[in-house]
Structures are given as C-alpha cells and as structure tokens.
C-alpha positions in Angstrom: -24.5 17.4 -12.9 -23.7 21.0 -13.6 -21.0 22.5 -11.5 -22.3 25.3 -9.4 -20.8 28.8 -9.6 -17.9 29.0 -7.2 -18.7 32.6 -6.5 -22.1 31.8 -5.2 -21.2 28.9 -3.0 -17.8 30.1 -2.1 -19.2 33.1 -0.4 -21.9 31.1 1.3 -19.4 28.5 2.6 -16.9 31.2 3.8 -19.6 33.1 5.6 -20.8 29.8 7.2 -17.3 28.9 8.3 -16.8 32.4 9.8 -20.1 32.3 11.7 -19.5 28.7 13.0 -15.8 28.9 13.6 -16.0 27.4 17.1 -17.9 24.4 15.9 -16.6 21.2 14.3 -16.7 21.9 10.6 -16.8 18.8 8.4 -16.3 18.8 4.6 -19.4 16.6 4.2 -21.5 19.2 6.1 -20.1 22.1 4.1 -20.7 20.3 0.9 -24.3 19.5 1.9 -24.7 23.2 2.6 -24.3 23.9 -1.1 -25.7 20.7 -2.5 -22.4 18.9 -3.4 -21.1 15.5 -2.4 -18.1 15.6 0.0 -15.6 14.5 -2.7 -16.9 16.9 -5.3 -17.1 19.7 -2.7 -13.4 19.2 -1.6 -12.2 19.4 -5.3 -14.3 22.5 -6.0 -13.3 24.1 -2.7 -9.6 23.6 -3.4 -10.0 25.2 -6.9 -11.9 28.1 -5.4 -9.7 28.8 -2.4 -6.4 27.2 -3.3 -6.3 24.9 -0.2 -8.5 22.1 1.1 -11.3 22.9 3.5 -9.5 21.8 6.6 -6.5 24.1 5.9 -8.8 27.0 5.1 -10.7 26.5 8.4 -7.4 26.3 10.3 -6.1 29.5 8.6 -9.4 31.4 9.5 -9.0 30.2 13.1 -5.4 31.4 13.3 -6.4 34.7 11.7 -9.1 35.2 14.3 -6.8 34.2 17.2 -4.2 36.7 15.9 -6.7 39.5 15.8 -7.9 38.7 19.3 -4.3 38.7 20.5 -3.8 42.1 19.1 -7.1 43.7 20.0 -7.7 42.2 23.5 -5.8 41.3 26.6 -7.7 38.1 27.0 -5.8 35.1 28.2 -4.5 32.8 25.4 -6.6 29.9 26.8 -9.8 32.0 26.3 -8.8 33.0 22.8 -8.1 29.4 21.9 -11.6 28.3 22.9 -13.2 31.4 21.2 -11.5 30.5 18.0 -12.5 26.8 17.9 -9.3 25.2 19.1 -9.5 22.3 21.5 -7.3 24.1 24.0 -4.4 26.5 24.3 -1.8 23.8 23.5 -3.6 23.0 20.3 -3.7 26.6 19.2 -0.1 27.1 20.3 1.1 24.1 18.2 -0.8 25.2 15.1 0.3 28.9 15.6 3.9 27.9 15.9 3.7 25.8 12.8 2.3 28.7 10.9 4.5 31.6 12.2 7.5 30.0 13.8 6.6 31.7 17.1 4.5 30.8 20.1 1.3 32.9 20.4 2.7 34.6 23.5 5.9 35.6 21.7 4.0 36.7 18.7 1.7 38.8 20.8 4.6 40.5 22.7 6.4 41.3 19.4 3.3 42.8 17.7 1.7 44.6 20.6 -1.7 46.5 20.6 -0.3 49.3 18.5 -0.4 47.1 15.4 -4.0 46.2 15.6 -5.0 48.9 13.1 -2.8 47.4 10.4 -3.4 43.8 11.2 -1.9 41.3 8.8 -1.5 37.6 9.4 -0.1 35.3 6.7 0.7 31.7 7.1 4.3 30.7 6.5 3.2 28.2 3.8 1.5 30.8 1.6 
C-alpha cells in the first residue's frame, strides 16, 4: 500500500478534529476518514504532528479552552463542555498538568487584555 501524502490527509484530519472537537474522537474513526487502518494512521499521525492523536486532540481542546477563557467571561463549566471535556474537573486536571495552574488562576493572570496576542503552549513541548 502506498503511503498517502501527509499534507493532504493531515489537513483533512486537523480540520475534522477542529470541527468535531466536542465529540469523542477515536483514532480508528480518524484513520477511516483518510483510508488508513488504525495502527497505520497512528504511526503516520505521530510522524506528521509529532504526537499521537489523543495528545493532539487534548492539546487542541486546551488551546480552545484557553482562548474562550481569554475572550469570554463564560463560566469554566460551560467552557469545559464547549471544548469537549467531560466536565469542569476533567478540564481543570488536564489544564493543570499542561500549565501548572488551574484554569481560574490562569484566567486571572492572563486577563482579557491578552486575547489579541493569544499564545498557549503545553509544558511538555
């Protein structure tokens, strides 16, 4: 089987993830989207993005949550659901692992004045 161009399917998969961020996203389903088996997709995905699919989806959810925290005054529980987390506690645990701060503390430190120069990097990168 010929390996598909990562540029073609990487864009398609990233766009799909972003438009379905609140849904459960399984590697098997993402692989099927571009015609690859689950195992082959995971290997190709890691080569293309530098992290496995689950880590990439988590990072996209955290980035979206951080953007909402900066650009809105929505409660953290609403933001958690809008970003595909099971609940506020789930988002808080993942956010704390990534940044070292709770979402509320991070939001207070950043404030709305920083939304125009938004930047969110995971601690592991």
